[in-house]
PAZAKE-364882 format. One record per residue (C-alpha): residue number from 1; chain; z, y, x. Coordinates in steps of 0.001 Angstrom, whole numbers. Each point is the difference from the previous one (the first is absolute). Example, Ala and Ser with C-alpha at 12.3 -4.5 7.8 and 13.67 -1.06 7.14 Angstrom:
(rec 1, 'A', (7800, -4500, 12300)) (rec 2, 'A', (-660, 3440, 1370)) 
***
This chain:
(rec 1, 'A', (-31, -134, -42)) (rec 2, 'A', (601, 2464, 3035)) (rec 3, 'A', (-3053, -914, 1976)) (rec 4, 'A', (-2586, 1549, -2142)) (rec 5, 'A', (1667, 3460, -268)) (rec 6, 'A', (378, 92, 3978)) (rec 7, 'A', (-3927, -976, 90)) (rec 8, 'A', (-982, 3020, -2284)) (rec 9, 'A', (2163, 2354, 1534)) (rec 10, 'A', (-1554, -836, 3419)) (rec 11, 'A', (-3529, 311, -1225)) (rec 12, 'A', (703, 3243, -2093)) (rec 13, 'A', (1438, 1424, 3300)) (rec 14, 'A', (-2882, -1044, 1912)) (rec 15, 'A', (-2304, 1685, -2496)) (rec 16, 'A', (1927, 3369, -151)) (rec 17, 'A', (323, 300, 3813)) (rec 18, 'A', (-3630, -421, 220)) (rec 19, 'A', (-797, 2578, -2602)) (rec 20, 'A', (2197, 2477, 1911)) (rec 21, 'A', (-1720, -870, 3032)) (rec 22, 'A', (-3449, 996, -1628)) (rec 23, 'A', (1386, 3117, -1577)) (rec 24, 'A', (1493, 1006, 3313)) (rec 25, 'A', (-3297, -479, 2021)) (rec 26, 'A', (-1671, 1876, -2592)) (rec 27, 'A', (2363, 3056, -115)) (rec 28, 'A', (326, 11, 3602)) (rec 29, 'A', (-3623, 167, 631)) (rec 30, 'A', (-410, 2671, -2319)) (rec 31, 'A', (3109, 2197, 1211)) (rec 32, 'A', (-1349, -467, 3573)) (rec 33, 'A', (-3640, 1252, -811)) (rec 34, 'A', (1294, 2917, -1788)) (rec 35, 'A', (2365, 1049, 2761)) (rec 36, 'A', (-2701, -334, 2845)) (rec 37, 'A', (-1381, 3172, -1721)) (rec 38, 'A', (2645, 1757, -1551)) (rec 39, 'A', (1388, 1672, 2887)) (rec 40, 'A', (-3687, 1253, 490)) (rec 41, 'A', (-10, 1466, -3649)) (rec 42, 'A', (3451, 1558, 258)) (rec 43, 'A', (-1347, 1854, 3205)) (rec 44, 'A', (-3379, 884, -1690)) (rec 45, 'A', (1640, 1388, -3314)) (rec 46, 'A', (2721, 1863, 1762)) (rec 47, 'A', (-2230, 1075, 3073)) (rec 48, 'A', (3268, -752, 2202)) (rec 49, 'A', (168, -3134, 1865)) (rec 50, 'A', (3915, 234, 23)) (rec 51, 'A', (-425, -1432, -3758)) (rec 52, 'A', (-1678, -3209, 1148)) (rec 53, 'A', (3195, -2117, -412)) (rec 54, 'A', (1115, 1338, -3440)) (rec 55, 'A', (-2095, -2570, -1689)) (rec 56, 'A', (1831, -2912, 1693)) (rec 57, 'A', (3413, 1846, -299)) (rec 58, 'A', (-637, 639, -3959)) (rec 59, 'A', (-1137, -3522, -590)) (rec 60, 'A', (3482, -1189, 1676)) (rec 61, 'A', (2309, 2398, -1729)) (rec 62, 'A', (-1647, -739, -3439)) (rec 63, 'A', (80, -3490, 700)) (rec 64, 'A', (3821, 520, 475)) (rec 65, 'A', (490, 1334, -2991)) (rec 66, 'A', (-2236, -2573, -1901)) (rec 67, 'A', (2034, -2520, 1255)) (rec 68, 'A', (3158, 1198, -1303)) (rec 69, 'A', (-1641, 350, -3576)) (rec 70, 'A', (-1689, -3098, 353)) (rec 71, 'A', (3283, -2124, 861)) (rec 72, 'A', (1271, 647, -3753)) (rec 73, 'A', (-2923, -166, -1578)) (rec 74, 'A', (-1067, -3525, 1084)) (rec 75, 'A', (3379, -1297, -1281)) (rec 76, 'A', (-1584, 1404, -3421)) (rec 77, 'A', (-3289, -892, 29)) (rec 78, 'A', (182, -3118, 1977)) (rec 79, 'A', (-1703, -465, 3379)) (rec 80, 'A', (-3593, -1215, -1027)) (rec 81, 'A', (-175, 3280, -2553)) (rec 82, 'A', (1623, 2276, 2460)) (rec 83, 'A', (-1756, -906, 3139)) (rec 84, 'A', (-3505, 254, -1905)) (rec 85, 'A', (1058, 3694, -1358)) (rec 86, 'A', (915, 1122, 3306)) (rec 87, 'A', (-3097, -1211, 1619)) (rec 88, 'A', (-2271, 1464, -2921)) (rec 89, 'A', (1836, 3273, 817)) (rec 90, 'A', (-2236, -122, 2943)) (rec 91, 'A', (-3294, 289, -1704)) (rec 92, 'A', (1170, 3523, -1499)) (rec 93, 'A', (1008, 834, 3683)) (rec 94, 'A', (-3446, -866, 1451)) (rec 95, 'A', (-1900, 1836, -2718)) (rec 96, 'A', (1975, 3017, 394)) (rec 97, 'A', (-415, -101, 4139)) (rec 98, 'A', (-3586, -581, -616)) (rec 99, 'A', (-427, 2918, -2134)) (rec 100, 'A', (2210, 2066, 2078)) (rec 101, 'A', (-2376, -578, 2728)) (rec 102, 'A', (-3472, 1042, -1807)) (rec 103, 'A', (2020, 3156, -1712)) (rec 104, 'A', (1720, 547, 3505)) (rec 105, 'A', (3312, 437, -2193)) (rec 106, 'A', (3329, -240, 2233)) (rec 107, 'A', (2137, -172, -3366)) (rec 108, 'A', (-2059, -2764, -1536)) (rec 109, 'A', (181, -1791, 3680)) (rec 110, 'A', (3700, 99, -501)) (rec 111, 'A', (166, -1571, -3168)) (rec 112, 'A', (-2345, -2636, 1246)) (rec 113, 'A', (2535, -703, 2624)) (rec 114, 'A', (2973, -232, -2437)) (rec 115, 'A', (-1785, -2451, -1765)) (rec 116, 'A', (-969, -2186, 2866)) (rec 117, 'A', (3616, -39, 960)) (rec 118, 'A', (948, -2363, -2986)) (rec 119, 'A', (-2380, -2363, 710)) (rec 120, 'A', (905, 17, 3778)) (rec 121, 'A', (3397, -530, -1152)) (rec 122, 'A', (-512, -2774, -2200)) (rec 123, 'A', (-2118, -1879, 2514)) (rec 124, 'A', (2870, 358, 2480)) (rec 125, 'A', (2457, -1202, -2666)) (rec 126, 'A', (-1898, -3167, -755)) (rec 127, 'A', (1407, -1674, 2941)) (rec 128, 'A', (3324, -197, -1928)) (rec 129, 'A', (-1760, -1766, -3073)) (rec 130, 'A', (-1224, -2435, 2778)) (rec 131, 'A', (3588, -660, 913)) (rec 132, 'A', (1225, -364, -3108)) (rec 133, 'A', (-2131, -2363, -1111)) (rec 134, 'A', (842, -2379, 3214)) (rec 135, 'A', (3105, -1957, 597)) (rec 136, 'A', (2161, 1550, 2750)) (rec 137, 'A', (-1073, -2500, 2694)) (rec 138, 'A', (-3654, 1366, -662)) (rec 139, 'A', (394, 3662, -704)) (rec 140, 'A', (-803, 1131, 3640)) (rec 141, 'A', (-3604, -2005, -194)) (rec 142, 'A', (-485, 1684, -3618)) (rec 143, 'A', (613, 3625, 1071)) (rec 144, 'A', (-2265, -417, 3529)) (rec 145, 'A', (-2782, -1439, -2147)) (rec 146, 'A', (-26, 3137, -2145)) (rec 147, 'A', (252, 2014, 3302)) (rec 148, 'A', (-2531, -1921, 1499)) (rec 149, 'A', (-2383, 1100, -2913)) (rec 150, 'A', (-227, 3488, 1708)) (rec 151, 'A', (-2000, -1691, 2907)) (rec 152, 'A', (-2985, -589, -2126)) (rec 153, 'A', (449, 3800, -1289)) (rec 154, 'A', (742, 1199, 3378)) (rec 155, 'A', (-3149, -1496, 1580)) (rec 156, 'A', (-2592, 466, -3022)) (rec 157, 'A', (1170, 3489, -1217)) (rec 158, 'A', (-1093, 1686, 3132)) (rec 159, 'A', (-3412, -1940, 67)) (rec 160, 'A', (-898, 1180, -3302)) (rec 161, 'A', (677, 3574, 753)) (rec 162, 'A', (-3862, 488, 1771)) (rec 163, 'A', (-1860, -1825, -2860)) (rec 164, 'A', (1957, 1639, -2872)) (rec 165, 'A', (-396, 3521, 1813)) (rec 166, 'A', (-3705, -426, -37)) (rec 167, 'A', (-485, -1098, -3381)) (rec 168, 'A', (1873, 2836, -1244)) (rec 169, 'A', (-2388, 2328, 1999)) (rec 170, 'A', (-3055, -1894, -1375)) (rec 171, 'A', (1377, 721, -3435)) (rec 172, 'A', (60, 3746, 762)) (rec 173, 'A', (4078, 152, 515)) (rec 174, 'A', (2029, 1160, 2629)) (rec 175, 'A', (57, -2949, 2520)) (rec 176, 'A', (3803, -72, 165)) (rec 177, 'A', (3, -931, -3809)) (rec 178, 'A', (-1616, -3482, 911)) (rec 179, 'A', (3208, -1396, 1554)) (rec 180, 'A', (2391, 1423, -2556)) (rec 181, 'A', (-2415, -1206, -2933)) (rec 182, 'A', (169, -3686, 1841)) (rec 183, 'A', (3664, 193, -1844)) (rec 184, 'A', (-1332, -423, -3633)) (rec 185, 'A', (-1304, -3643, 223)) (rec 186, 'A', (2354, -1117, 2835)) (rec 187, 'A', (3041, 1124, -2097)) (rec 188, 'A', (-1315, -1090, -3384)) (rec 189, 'A', (-233, -3499, 1702)) (rec 190, 'A', (3554, 40, 974)) (rec 191, 'A', (1084, 780, -3600)) (rec 192, 'A', (-1803, -2760, -1272)) (rec 193, 'A', (1337, -2058, 2989)) (rec 194, 'A', (3618, 835, -1093)) (rec 195, 'A', (-300, -265, -3661)) (rec 196, 'A', (-1846, -3178, 100)) (rec 197, 'A', (1823, -1612, 2736)) (rec 198, 'A', (3902, 795, -441)) (rec 199, 'A', (121, -2893, -2736)) (rec 200, 'A', (2548, -858, -1063)) (rec 201, 'A', (2313, 3400, 164)) (rec 202, 'A', (1444, -110, 3527)) (rec 203, 'A', (3546, 1037, -1734)) (rec 204, 'A', (91, -3299, -1837)) (rec 205, 'A', (-966, -1613, 3278)) (rec 206, 'A', (2711, 1569, 2045)) (rec 207, 'A', (2647, -934, -3017)) (rec 208, 'A', (-831, -3681, 148)) (rec 209, 'A', (98, -289, 3898)) (rec 210, 'A', (3698, 1708, -111)) (rec 211, 'A', (1016, -2236, -2852)) (rec 212, 'A', (-988, -2840, 2332)) (rec 213, 'A', (1640, 1316, 2881)) (rec 214, 'A', (3569, -691, 951)) (rec 215, 'A', (554, 3512, -571)) (rec 216, 'A', (-1420, 198, -3486)) (rec 217, 'A', (2440, 1461, -1444)) (rec 218, 'A', (-937, 3437, 1617)) (rec 219, 'A', (-2783, 240, -2687)) (rec 220, 'A', (2206, 460, -2594)) (rec 221, 'A', (2742, 2542, 1750)) (rec 222, 'A', (-477, 3798, -609)) (rec 223, 'A', (-2037, 2037, 2344)) (rec 224, 'A', (2183, 1460, 2310)) (rec 225, 'A', (-370, 3992, 247)) (rec 226, 'A', (-2168, 1529, 3088)) (rec 227, 'A', (3398, 1582, 1376)) (rec 228, 'A', (1565, -3651, 125)) (rec 229, 'A', (-3136, -1726, 1281)) (rec 230, 'A', (-281, 2920, 2987)) (rec 231, 'A', (3347, -1258, 1282)) (rec 232, 'A', (-1362, -3610, 509)) (rec 233, 'A', (-502, -508, 3808)) (rec 234, 'A', (-3123, -2360, -928)) (rec 235, 'A', (-1332, 2908, -1726)) (rec 236, 'A', (792, 2605, 2553)) (rec 237, 'A', (-1521, -1920, 2885)) (rec 238, 'A', (-3236, -933, -2010)) (rec 239, 'A', (-701, 3639, -1462)) (rec 240, 'A', (872, 1872, 3341)) (rec 241, 'A', (-2000, -2234, 2315)) (rec 242, 'A', (-3251, 190, -1976)) (rec 243, 'A', (543, 3453, -578)) (rec 244, 'A', (324, 602, 3383)) (rec 245, 'A', (-2815, -2092, 1439)) (rec 246, 'A', (-2132, 1531, -2617)) (rec 247, 'A', (584, 3497, 1119)) (rec 248, 'A', (-610, -841, 3625)) (rec 249, 'A', (-3144, -1780, -558)) (rec 250, 'A', (-1279, 3074, -2036)) (rec 251, 'A', (1000, 2290, 2616)) (rec 252, 'A', (-1774, -1269, 2803)) (rec 253, 'A', (-2899, -1503, -1830)) (rec 254, 'A', (-415, 3307, -1836)) (rec 255, 'A', (-432, 2292, 3070)) (rec 256, 'A', (-1855, -2871, 2578)) (rec 257, 'A', (-3440, 1081, -989)) (rec 258, 'A', (808, 3737, 585)) (rec 259, 'A', (1753, -943, 3360)) (rec 260, 'A', (-3147, -2051, 1093)) (rec 261, 'A', (-2521, 2993, -1494)) (rec 262, 'A', (1986, 2322, 2481)) (rec 263, 'A', (-602, -2021, 3085)) (rec 264, 'A', (-3669, -477, -780)) (rec 265, 'A', (-342, -3484, -1252)) (rec 266, 'A', (-3033, -405, -2336)) (rec 267, 'A', (265, -1204, -3604)) (rec 268, 'A', (-926, -3467, 1386)) (rec 269, 'A', (3101, -184, 2121)) (rec 270, 'A', (1964, 1224, -2740)) (rec 271, 'A', (-1277, -2595, -2725)) (rec 272, 'A', (832, -2650, 2594)) (rec 273, 'A', (3451, 901, 593)) (rec 274, 'A', (514, 3, -3903)) (rec 275, 'A', (-1567, -3139, -201)) (rec 276, 'A', (2497, -1479, 2283)) (rec 277, 'A', (2758, 1688, -2277)) (rec 278, 'A', (-1299, -1396, -3271)) (rec 279, 'A', (-315, -3549, 1549)) (rec 280, 'A', (3497, 248, 690)) (rec 281, 'A', (1451, 1297, -3162)) (rec 282, 'A', (-2085, -2370, -2257)) (rec 283, 'A', (-1365, -3015, 1909)) (rec 284, 'A', (3355, -1800, 813)) (rec 285, 'A', (1534, 289, -3574)) (rec 286, 'A', (-128, -3605, -525)) (rec 287, 'A', (1718, -799, 3325)) (rec 288, 'A', (2514, 2319, -1113)) (rec 289, 'A', (693, -1388, -3031)) (rec 290, 'A', (348, -3541, 1464)) (rec 291, 'A', (2609, 1365, 2540)) (rec 292, 'A', (2069, 1677, -2558)) (rec 293, 'A', (236, -3132, -2178)) (rec 294, 'A', (683, -2214, 3090)) (rec 295, 'A', (1697, 1963, 2496)) (rec 296, 'A', (1750, 2496, -2345)) (rec 297, 'A', (-236, 3778, -1188)) (rec 298, 'A', (2289, 1396, 2600)) (rec 299, 'A', (-1597, -1606, 3161)) (rec 300, 'A', (-3355, 1201, -1036)) (rec 301, 'A', (1075, 3596, -917)) (rec 302, 'A', (1684, 50, 3657)) (rec 303, 'A', (-3142, -931, 1627)) (rec 304, 'A', (-2190, 2250, -1888)) (rec 305, 'A', (2477, 3019, 813)) (rec 306, 'A', (-317, -1084, 3667)) (rec 307, 'A', (-3625, -43, 142)) (rec 308, 'A', (-270, 3383, -1682)) (rec 309, 'A', (2063, 1592, 2592)) (rec 310, 'A', (-2074, -1915, 2581)) (rec 311, 'A', (-3302, 1515, -1686)) (rec 312, 'A', (1853, 3441, 241)) (rec 313, 'A', (269, -140, 3587)) (rec 314, 'A', (-3271, -1486, 918)) (rec 315, 'A', (-2233, 2047, -2231)) (rec 316, 'A', (865, 3598, 2021)) (rec 317, 'A', (27, -1858, 3498)) (rec 318, 'A', (-3837, 527, 150)) (rec 319, 'A', (-2778, 2181, -1341)) (rec 320, 'A', (-2381, -3107, 349)) (rec 321, 'A', (-1208, -1906, -2883)) (rec 322, 'A', (1287, -3491, 1299)) (rec 323, 'A', (3561, 1522, -112)) (rec 324, 'A', (-213, 1757, -3254)) (rec 325, 'A', (-1635, -2626, -1590)) (rec 326, 'A', (2475, -2870, 1166)) (rec 327, 'A', (2934, 2754, -1183)) (rec 328, 'A', (-1621, 519, -3625)) (rec 329, 'A', (-372, -3875, -278)) (rec 330, 'A', (3657, -470, 968)) (rec 331, 'A', (970, 2741, -2427)) (rec 332, 'A', (-1802, -1515, -2788)) (rec 333, 'A', (1449, -3396, 732)) (rec 334, 'A', (3510, 1121, 193)) (rec 335, 'A', (-409, 1726, -3205)) (rec 336, 'A', (-1397, -3244, -1640)) (rec 337, 'A', (3142, -1841, 948)) (rec 338, 'A', (2417, 2316, -1014)) (rec 339, 'A', (-1830, 609, -3156)) (rec 340, 'A', (-354, -3600, -1283)) (rec 341, 'A', (3489, -770, 1388)) (rec 342, 'A', (1793, 2973, -1715)) (rec 343, 'A', (-1833, -603, -3096)) (rec 344, 'A', (1155, -3614, -190)) (rec 345, 'A', (3733, 978, 842)) (rec 346, 'A', (-105, 2567, -2733)) (rec 347, 'A', (-1478, -2494, -2785)) (rec 348, 'A', (2700, -2210, 1124)) (rec 349, 'A', (2844, 2534, -822)) (rec 350, 'A', (-983, 696, -3425)) (rec 351, 'A', (168, -1758, -3482)) (rec 352, 'A', (-3042, 215, -2284)) (rec 353, 'A', (1485, 2918, -2225)) (rec 354, 'A', (613, 1813, 3477)) (rec 355, 'A', (-3512, -471, 1595)) (rec 356, 'A', (-2445, 2041, -1406)) (rec 357, 'A', (2221, 3283, -74)) (rec 358, 'A', (1609, -476, 3501)) (rec 359, 'A', (-3505, -1075, 1539)) (rec 360, 'A', (-1466, 3096, -1756)) (rec 361, 'A', (2674, 1970, 1878)) (rec 362, 'A', (-554, -1662, 3441)) (rec 363, 'A', (-3712, 898, -267)) (rec 364, 'A', (903, 3695, -1363)) (rec 365, 'A', (1969, -9, 3538)) (rec 366, 'A', (-2890, -1107, 1938)) (rec 367, 'A', (-2654, 2399, -1490)) (rec 368, 'A', (2260, 3071, 584)) (rec 369, 'A', (485, -1105, 3691)) (rec 370, 'A', (-3813, -558, 501)) (rec 371, 'A', (-675, 3435, -1692)) (rec 372, 'A', (2370, 1663, 2164)) (rec 373, 'A', (-993, -1832, 3304)) (rec 374, 'A', (-3696, 760, -780)) (rec 375, 'A', (1053, 3794, -268)) (rec 376, 'A', (2379, 30, 2857)) (rec 377, 'A', (-2262, -1773, 2483)) (rec 378, 'A', (-2434, 2949, 396)) (rec 379, 'A', (2653, 2385, 118)) (rec 380, 'A', (1991, -2013, 3015)) (rec 381, 'A', (-3635, -843, 1655)) (rec 382, 'A', (-1512, 3614, -245)) (rec 383, 'A', (3513, 1290, 1665)) (rec 384, 'A', (1282, -2658, 2401)) (rec 385, 'A', (-2957, -2638, 215)) (rec 386, 'A', (-603, -3615, -422)) (rec 387, 'A', (2986, -1219, 2299)) (rec 388, 'A', (2503, 1680, -2094)) (rec 389, 'A', (-1244, -1484, -3324)) (rec 390, 'A', (498, -3088, 1699)) (rec 391, 'A', (2884, 496, 1096)) (rec 392, 'A', (1561, 1235, -3234)) (rec 393, 'A', (-1490, -3272, -1545)) (rec 394, 'A', (2093, -2103, 2351)) (rec 395, 'A', (3217, 1992, -928)) (rec 396, 'A', (-785, -884, -3428)) (rec 397, 'A', (-356, -3487, 619)) (rec 398, 'A', (3167, -626, 2100)) (rec 399, 'A', (2082, -178, -3205)) (rec 400, 'A', (-2488, -2437, -1645)) (rec 401, 'A', (410, -2260, 2985)) (rec 402, 'A', (3769, 348, -352)) (rec 403, 'A', (-87, -624, -3600)) (rec 404, 'A', (-2123, -2983, -52)) (rec 405, 'A', (1926, -1257, 3141)) (rec 406, 'A', (3531, 137, -1813)) (rec 407, 'A', (-1524, -1800, -3005)) (rec 408, 'A', (-1186, -2660, 2089)) (rec 409, 'A', (2650, -426, 2680)) (rec 410, 'A', (2811, 1917, -1195)) (rec 411, 'A', (958, -1644, -3359)) (rec 412, 'A', (-1245, -2645, -2098)) (rec 413, 'A', (-2689, 1089, -2567)) (rec 414, 'A', (1163, -1348, -3478)) (rec 415, 'A', (-1384, 1143, -3152)) (rec 416, 'A', (2767, 2141, -1782)) (rec 417, 'A', (1394, -1071, -3238)) (rec 418, 'A', (-1160, 2152, -2982)) (rec 419, 'A', (2585, 2478, -1982)) (rec 420, 'A', (1715, -2047, -3159)) 
***
């Protein structure tokens, strides 16, 4: 009597994680294709290259605000309808952004960025859906597969920029409109993948998994308030470590292209360095997931934080492309390990009623940190140089190393009991 439901749950979990992988690939490809030209659009519309980083910062900050809203909305609508609605918002964002380019309107561009932030937030939060439809011993792999979905988008998105820009020019449109309009079919397909693939409702699967687990009483316990959760050691370690790793990655990644340009590197060299960075960010996600499940959340977070520190030392050591490529590759790899490990650790600490709201707050903090880092990196670089940006990043990663190290070696990481 118990064997059939277990087989059904396993099949449903694989189907849902597969659908999330597809949706993540499509959204990432769309966002990266747009991001390739949005900095040019901002500089062109304002006439000031200092505004080139504003679209990325706006995307990060609007995504942060959306993550908080989505956390509560998904509990009411369900994961399937909630994610589909979040992704569909991107269709409005794409239409507004394309219209802004053609009409040369900063205001409309800003509205488009706001709408796209909700899509980006939903796509990032989807990793937690993969976690909650998986048993604890498989959560790391499930999260890593969704993160890995970004690999296809990261590679395919830039490759579509050239053909889409030529197609737009042939239609008499601004060539920069092409990579943006590309988001319409890609995001539409992601909506179909999410709405059609997330069956049965992931929240129901999560409840059944929790009821079958030794800690099954968690599903009927009242959700703890955020103030109480924020005092749980596992929540503190998971959230702060991921937020710090994300902040440091955005700081260094966002300014490296300008640093290379200032030292005379051609676009081909800059592209090579960022290809190495993207490889580190996404290509090894399945390996990270297996390590998280087999070795443990904490050890993987420690290794990821240490690799990130090494990247911050290596990248500014030389202006030569091999050094920069190695540094940016390690930066992406360290982020990957920390991100997958921290996301799995956070999921472990939460009962089903607590997950969506708390995970939305987590991504709110990630988005805020990313937006601030995007803006601050340019100021620090312009005033003090690339080396100081790296030094500041190292200062931020040291607490991440200490926190993950304390969780791994300084205490026994146990799941906290819910409030009664």
